[in-house]
C-alpha positions as CSV (number, residue, x, y, z in Angstrom):
1,M,30.5,24.1,192.5
2,E,28.5,20.9,192.0
3,N,29.9,20.6,188.4
4,A,33.4,21.1,189.6
5,N,33.1,18.3,192.2
6,A,31.6,16.0,189.5
7,N,34.4,16.8,187.1
8,S,37.0,16.2,189.8
9,F,35.5,12.9,190.6
10,V,35.3,11.8,187.0
11,E,39.0,12.6,186.5
12,E,39.9,10.7,189.6
13,M,38.0,7.7,188.3
14,R,39.6,7.9,185.0
15,K,43.0,7.9,186.7
16,K,42.1,4.8,188.6
17,I,40.9,3.1,185.4
18,E,44.2,4.0,183.7
19,E,46.1,2.5,186.7
20,S,43.9,-0.6,186.5
21,E,44.6,-1.0,182.8
22,I,48.4,-0.7,183.4
23,R,48.1,-3.5,186.0
24,D,46.1,-5.6,183.5
25,Y,48.6,-4.9,180.7
26,G,49.4,-8.0,178.8
27,K,46.2,-9.7,179.7
28,I,44.0,-10.7,176.8
29,L,40.4,-9.8,177.3
30,T,37.5,-10.7,175.0
31,K,35.3,-7.9,173.7
32,E,32.5,-9.2,176.0
33,E,34.8,-9.1,179.0
34,R,36.0,-5.6,178.2
35,K,32.3,-4.5,177.7
36,I,31.4,-5.9,181.2
37,I,34.4,-4.1,182.8
38,D,33.5,-0.8,181.1
39,Q,29.9,-1.1,182.1
40,K,30.8,-1.7,185.7
41,K,33.1,1.3,185.7
42,E,30.3,3.5,184.3
43,E,27.9,2.2,186.9
44,E,30.4,2.9,189.7
45,I,30.9,6.5,188.4
46,H,27.1,7.0,188.1
47,K,26.4,5.7,191.6
48,R,29.1,7.9,193.1
49,L,27.8,11.0,191.2
50,E,24.3,10.3,192.4
51,A,25.5,9.9,196.0
52,E,27.3,13.2,195.7
53,K,24.2,14.9,194.3
54,M,22.1,13.6,197.2
55,E,24.7,14.7,199.7
56,S,24.6,18.1,198.2
57,K,20.8,18.3,198.4
58,I,20.7,17.2,202.0
59,K,23.5,19.7,202.9
60,S,21.6,22.5,201.1
61,F,18.4,21.7,203.0
62,M,20.2,21.4,206.4
63,N,21.6,24.9,205.9
64,T,18.0,26.2,206.1
65,V,17.2,24.4,209.3
66,P,17.6,26.3,212.7
67,A,20.1,24.9,215.1
68,R,17.4,23.7,217.5
69,F,16.1,21.3,214.8
70,K,19.3,20.2,213.1
71,N,18.9,16.7,214.5
72,A,15.1,16.4,214.2
73,T,14.3,13.1,212.6
74,F,11.4,10.6,212.8
75,D,13.7,8.2,214.7
76,N,14.3,10.5,217.6
77,F,10.8,11.8,217.9
78,I,9.5,10.5,221.3
79,C,6.1,9.0,220.8
80,S,3.9,9.0,223.9
81,N,1.1,6.8,222.5
82,D,0.2,4.5,219.6
83,K,-1.6,7.3,217.8
84,Q,1.6,9.3,217.5
85,L,3.4,6.3,216.1
86,S,0.7,6.0,213.4
87,I,1.1,9.8,212.7
88,V,4.8,9.3,212.1
89,E,4.1,6.4,209.7
90,F,1.6,8.6,207.8
91,L,4.1,11.5,207.5
92,K,6.7,9.2,206.1
93,Q,4.5,8.8,203.1
94,G,5.0,12.5,202.2
95,R,1.3,13.2,201.8
96,S,-0.6,16.5,202.5
97,A,-1.8,17.1,206.0
98,V,-3.2,19.6,208.5
99,I,-1.6,19.1,211.9
100,Y,-3.0,20.8,214.9
101,G,-2.3,20.5,218.6
102,S,-1.2,22.5,221.7
103,N,2.2,23.9,222.3
104,G,5.1,21.5,223.0
105,V,3.6,18.3,221.4
106,G,6.3,18.2,218.7
107,K,4.7,19.7,215.7
108,T,7.7,21.6,214.5
109,H,10.0,18.6,215.2
110,L,7.8,16.5,212.9
111,A,7.7,19.2,210.3
112,F,11.5,19.3,209.9
113,A,11.7,15.5,210.2
114,S,9.2,15.1,207.4
115,C,11.0,17.6,205.2
116,L,14.3,15.9,205.7
117,N,12.7,12.5,205.0
118,Q,11.5,13.8,201.6
119,V,14.9,15.3,200.7
120,E,16.5,11.9,201.5
121,H,14.1,10.4,199.0
122,G,15.1,12.7,196.3
123,K,12.3,15.3,196.7
124,S,12.6,19.0,197.1
125,A,11.2,20.3,200.4
126,K,10.8,23.5,202.3
127,Y,9.7,24.6,205.8
128,V,8.4,28.1,206.3
129,L,6.7,30.1,209.0
130,A,3.4,31.6,207.8
131,F,4.8,35.0,209.1
132,D,7.8,34.7,206.7
133,F,5.6,33.6,203.8
134,F,3.3,36.6,204.2
135,N,6.4,38.8,204.6
136,D,7.6,37.6,201.2
137,I,4.2,38.4,199.7
138,R,4.2,41.9,201.2
139,N,7.7,42.7,200.0
140,S,6.9,41.4,196.5
141,F,4.2,44.1,196.1
142,K,7.0,46.7,195.8
143,D,8.5,45.3,192.6
144,Y,5.4,43.4,191.3
145,K,7.0,40.0,191.7
146,T,4.2,38.4,193.7
147,E,3.5,35.7,191.1
148,R,7.2,34.8,191.0
149,I,7.1,34.3,194.8
150,I,4.1,32.1,194.5
151,E,5.8,30.1,191.7
152,D,8.9,29.6,193.9
153,Y,6.8,28.1,196.7
154,Q,4.8,26.2,194.2
155,D,7.9,24.4,192.8
156,Y,8.7,22.5,195.9
157,D,7.6,18.8,195.9
158,Y,6.8,19.1,199.7
159,L,5.9,22.3,201.5
160,V,5.3,22.8,205.2
161,I,3.7,26.1,206.4
162,D,3.8,26.5,210.2
163,E,2.0,28.7,212.7
164,I,-0.6,30.0,210.3
165,D,-2.8,30.9,213.3
166,K,-0.1,33.1,214.8
167,T,0.2,35.7,212.0
168,Q,-2.0,38.6,211.1
169,G,-2.3,38.3,207.3
170,T,-4.6,40.7,205.4
171,P,-7.5,39.3,203.3
172,M,-5.4,40.0,200.2
173,E,-2.4,38.0,201.6
174,F,-4.7,35.1,202.5
175,T,-6.0,35.2,199.0
176,Y,-2.4,34.5,197.8
177,L,-2.1,31.7,200.3
178,Y,-5.2,30.1,198.9
179,S,-3.8,30.6,195.4
180,L,-0.6,28.8,196.4
181,I,-2.5,25.9,198.0
182,N,-4.8,25.6,195.0
183,K,-2.0,25.6,192.5
184,R,-0.1,22.9,194.5
185,Y,-3.4,20.9,194.8
186,N,-3.8,21.0,191.0
187,E,-0.2,19.9,190.5
188,M,-0.8,17.1,193.1
189,K,2.0,18.4,195.3
190,S,2.0,17.8,199.1
191,T,1.3,20.7,201.4
192,V,1.4,20.4,205.2
193,L,-0.3,23.2,207.3
194,I,0.5,23.3,211.0
195,T,-1.5,25.2,213.6
196,N,-2.5,25.4,217.3
197,A,-6.1,26.1,216.3
198,K,-8.7,23.4,216.0
199,P,-10.1,22.6,212.6
200,A,-13.3,24.7,212.9
201,D,-11.3,27.7,214.0
202,F,-8.6,27.0,211.5
203,A,-11.1,27.0,208.6
204,T,-12.1,30.5,209.7
205,I,-8.5,31.6,209.5
206,I,-7.5,30.2,206.1
207,G,-10.8,29.6,204.5
208,Q,-12.8,26.4,204.1
209,S,-11.7,25.9,200.5
210,A,-8.0,26.0,201.3
211,L,-8.5,23.6,204.2
212,D,-10.5,21.2,202.1
213,R,-7.9,21.1,199.4
214,V,-5.2,20.1,201.8
215,A,-7.3,17.7,203.9
216,S,-8.8,15.9,200.8
217,E,-5.3,15.0,199.6
218,G,-4.2,13.7,203.0
219,K,-5.4,13.9,206.6
220,V,-6.4,16.2,209.4
221,I,-4.1,15.1,212.3
222,D,-4.8,15.9,216.0
223,L,-1.3,15.7,217.5
224,T,-2.4,15.2,221.1
225,G,-0.1,13.9,223.8
226,D,2.2,15.0,226.6
227,N,4.4,18.1,226.3
228,Y,7.2,17.0,224.0
229,R,9.7,19.4,225.5
230,Q,9.0,18.1,229.0
231,R,9.2,14.5,227.8
232,K,12.7,15.1,226.3
233,F,13.7,16.7,229.6
234,K,12.5,13.7,231.6
235,D,14.3,11.2,229.4
236,M,17.7,13.0,229.8
């Protein structure tokens, strides 16, 4: 589909170029002038194609976002204190992080906002609930495709795994989570883990080694503040 759109655009541009040449018929251009004109035409086609590719990537990512978070961006995140402003600025860098905090402080909003921000900067990004990740691992045991699942998650430039403390993974499944985190760490790819549990408890859940690999590449973030859902309601 992407190639069809690209071909259609190129044909459209060629038609415009032919029309332009008809209008310029009779004008005598030097080789240098013709070279400049041709170069500008190529640059215009390239820019348009790149813009279409970016639009396609953003659309593809947005198709994976739940309706509640379709409009989640950094700009419309309601910061209740200076600390949260600094957290937003950090997340814009696309680095690894462990984000913890109580319910309603906006962790999931920031998760989708950070993914969208990375896609807009030409990166591939994915948000997944830990429950769904472990489900993928369990299902992969049936056809021996576990490594392929790990590779799929490993390929993303930016990966957010949410609600790790709210799932009941087996020791074997958590071993695969560690394997994923370790491979992404070695490839220097950003991984963001989100939880309600405090760091000490979170380390018990996912293992100190996994936590260290994410934290050492980025930051452990305490997203404290007022209940985000209640703040949004008050501001309406």
